[in-house]
N, C-alpha and C positions, 0 to 999 in steps of 0.2 A: 559510472558503471565499472566493475572490476574487469581487468583484461582477461583473466582466466576463468573458466567455468567448466564444469563437468557436464557431459552430455550423455543422456542415456540413449538407448536404442530406440528406434522408431516404434511408435504405437499404432499398429493397424488393426482396426476393429471392423469385422464385417457388419454390414447392416442387418438388423434383425427383422423378423417379419412384421413387427409393428410399425415400421417406417411408413410414412406417408408417401407412397410412390408417385403421387401427383406432383409433388414439389421437387423430386430428385431427378437428376439428369440420367441418360441411359447408362446402363451398366457398362463398365469399361472406360467411361470418360475419365481422363486423367486431369489432375489439377495442375495449374500453371505456376504455383509457388510452393516452396517448402516452409515449414513452420516450426519454430523452437518456442516452447512454453514454459515459462518460469513457475515455480511452485508457489510464489507470492500471489499470483493471479488466482490460483485454485483456492488459497486460503482466504482471499478477499471475497471471492463469490460465495464460498461456504459461510463465511461470517455474515455477509450480507443477507443470504437466505435465512439463516438461524436467527438473526436479530429481528427481521420482518415477521418471522413465524412466531417468536416469543411475544412481539408487541401485538399482533393481530389475533393470536390465539389459534391460528390455523395456517396451513401452508399457503403461501402466496407467490405468484410469479414475480420475479425480480428481474430488473433490466440495468445494464450498465455498459460503460465504454471501455474499450481495450486500447492501451497506448504501448508503444514500443518503437522499434527501429525496423526500417526495411532497406536492405541493401540488395539491389537488382532484384532477384527472384527469391530471396530468402527473407522471411518475416520473423522477427524475434518479439514476442509478446512479453513485456517485462512488468507491467502493472495495469491497474484498472481503477475505476472509480464508478459509483453508482449514478444513475440517471433517473429523473423524474418523469412520470407519464401519467396520462389519464385516458379514459375510454370514452368514445363517442356513443351516439344513440344506438349504433349497430354492435356495440361491444368491441369495436376495433381499437387498438392501442395507438395512441398519438403521443409521440415523444415531445417533451417540453424543450424547444430549441432555446428559449431564452436561458433556462437553467444550464444546458450544455455550454452556451456561449460563456456564461459566467465561470463555469468550472474549467473550460479550456483556457481561459485567461489565467486563471489561478495556477493550474498545472504547468503551464508554459513558463511561469516565473520560476518554477522549482525544477522541473525536468525540461529544460530548454532543448536537449538533444532528442527528446522523444516526440512522436507524432501519433496523431489519432489513427488507428488501424481498423477499428470495427466496433463491434458490440457483442455483448453476452446476454444470455437469459437462462432461465431453469425450466425444466419440464421434460417431457418424454422426447419423441422424435420430431424432426422438422415437420412443420405443417404450414398451411396457408396464412395463419396469422404471423408466422415468422417472415413470410415473404412480404407481407404487408408492412411490417416494421422495417424490414430490410430496404425496401424502396425508399423509406424515409431517411435512413442512414446514408443512401447513395447520394442524397443532396449535400452531405457533409464530406464524404469521401467517395470518389467515383468507383472504386473497386474494394469495398470493405470486406473484411472476413467476419465470420459469424461462429461464435463459440456457444454451445448449449451443453449444460450440465444436468444430469438427472439425479437429483438428491436421494431418490427412492430406489436406485438401482441396486440389485443384489449380485451383480457380477463382480468377480475378482479384480478385473481391469478397472482402470480409471473410467468413471462414467461420464466422459467428456467426448464430445464430438466437434470438430471444427469444419466449417464449410466456406467455400467461396461460391460466388453467383456467376452464371452465364446466362446469356440470352439465346434461346433455341426457338425453333419454329414447331409449335404444337398445334395441330388443327388448323394450319394456315394462318396462325397468329404468333406474333412474337411474344414469348413467355419467359419469364425469369425462373430459372431452376437452380438448385443447389448442387454442388459437387463436394463430397466428403474428402477431406485432406488428411494425410497421415502426418503426425507431428512427433517431435522428439521432446524430452524434458531436459532443460538446461538449468543448472544450479550454480549459485555463487556461494562464497564462504558464509556471508550473512544469512542467506536463505537456508543453508544447511543447518546453522545453529537454531534458526527459528522453527524449522521443520522437525528437527530432532526434539526440541522442547514441546512442541504441540503433539507430536506422535507418542511420546512417552506419557502424556497425561491420561489417566484412567478414571472412569466413573466408578470403579469398584472400591471396596473397602481398602484395598491394598493400593497405594499410590506409587507408581514407578516414576521417579523424579527423572528429569533429564539431566544431562551433564552440566548444563549451565546452572539449573537450580541446586544441584548438588554442590557445585563450587561456591555459589552465593550463600548457601546454607552453612557451609564450612567456615567461610569467612565471618559471617555473623556469629557463629558459636565461639570462634576464637576472640573476636572483639568483646563479646559479652563476658567471656571468662576472664579476659585481661582487665576489664573494668571492675569486675567483682574482686579480683585479687589486689588491685591497686586500692580499692576502697577498703579492703580489709587491713592493707598496711597503714593507710592513713588513720583508720580508727584505733589501731594499736599504738601508733605514735601519739595520738591525742590522749589516749588513756595513760600512757607512760608520762607524758608531759604534765598531766593532772594528778599524778601520784596514785592512780587507781591500780596500775599494774607495776610490778617491779621491773627494773631494767634488765634486759638480757643483752649483753654486749655483743654476743655472736650475732644476734638478729640485727642489732643496730649497725654493726659493721657491714652486714650484707645489704641493708637498706642504703647506707652511705655509698657502698660500691655501686649499687644500682643507680643512684641519683647522679653519680659522677659519669655515667654514660650519657646522660641527657645533654650536656653542654655541646656535645657534638653536633646538634641541631641549632645551636646558637652562634656558630661561627659566621664569619663575614661571607664566605663563599655561599653557604646555605641561604643566608638572609638575602644576598644579592640574587641568586637564582630564583628564590621563592617569590621575591617581589617583582622580578621581571616576568615571571610566569603569570602572576596576578594582573599585572599591568597589561600583558598581551591578551588575557581573556576579557578584561574590562574594555579594552580598545575594540576588540571584535564585537562585544555587546553594543558599544556606542556607535560603531560603524553601522551595525544592523539598524539601530534605532534611527540614525541620521538618514539612511537609505530609505527606510519606510517613510519617514517624514517627507523627504524630497519627492518620493513618489506620490504621496498624498497632495503635496503642493502642486505638483505637476498635473494631476487630475483636476485639482480645482482651478488652475489657470486655463486648462483646455475647456473646462465647462464654462468658465467666465467669458473666454473669448468667443465661444459658440454662441452664448447668450447675447453678448454685445454685438456680434455681427448680425444676429437676427433682428435685434432692435433697431440697428443702423439700417438694415434693409427695409424695415417697416417704415422708418422715417423718410427714407428716399422714395418709397412707393407713394406715401402720402403727399409728398411734395410734387410729385409728378401729377397726381390726380387733382390737387386742389391748388 
């Protein structure tokens, strides 16, 4: 993670009249943590919802995990990944714990400094179904946070609410309730470039390209023009050599002068630096392949030892019985 990041002001959104009061804590209850939300998480959730909607042909609820860092009472949500779930006979949502365990092992290999913080979903206000899922997430993290995004909101503010859970006594029974948390937006350089690129895309006839797209298009046009002009010079030289065109000494002198600029790329310093860089890149690729192979071999050895121990225990058991 980058050491510097920009933080916007806190986003405090009052609860609307459509909130399910049965799952919210009493008015005035303060949260115990502060939250920083990265735009990458918002983009991931939006992409997840849009992709499922395009595949299914209609809007579907999506669920995923939030990962990031927690330092004392401050939580920084940096990334997310989707989760699989299924419904029981009562249409209750059941999280696929096996899929989560596999994904956790994968993201720990890439984001070793990040931890599981909570979960996200899409929909309107918090409800009893969210409480049901939140209790399952508590088996993974004792105090998870809950992020809910309303993709159909018409408000000008971000349609995102973040909650934490508390246990309160309601009708003489211990009940889990949600407390809405205020959050700030934290961005890094790479995220600002990505957000700028996505924000400038338009579905209208006039496409407002981002700064990155404009830069890449400019480089592509320059390279294409250079290739066209070099091809034209080559065709002219071939035609002069074949006697199809008369010699123009001024043009030939300019071509000769242009060609004399190329040997600067053939000196020993350039060749040494070029091959050193190629060797470094190849070495990194080989190291990655070796590391992956060692990891696969380590998993194979662990499974072999586990199977061998089970067989050995079975033989010892049969020896005792017979």
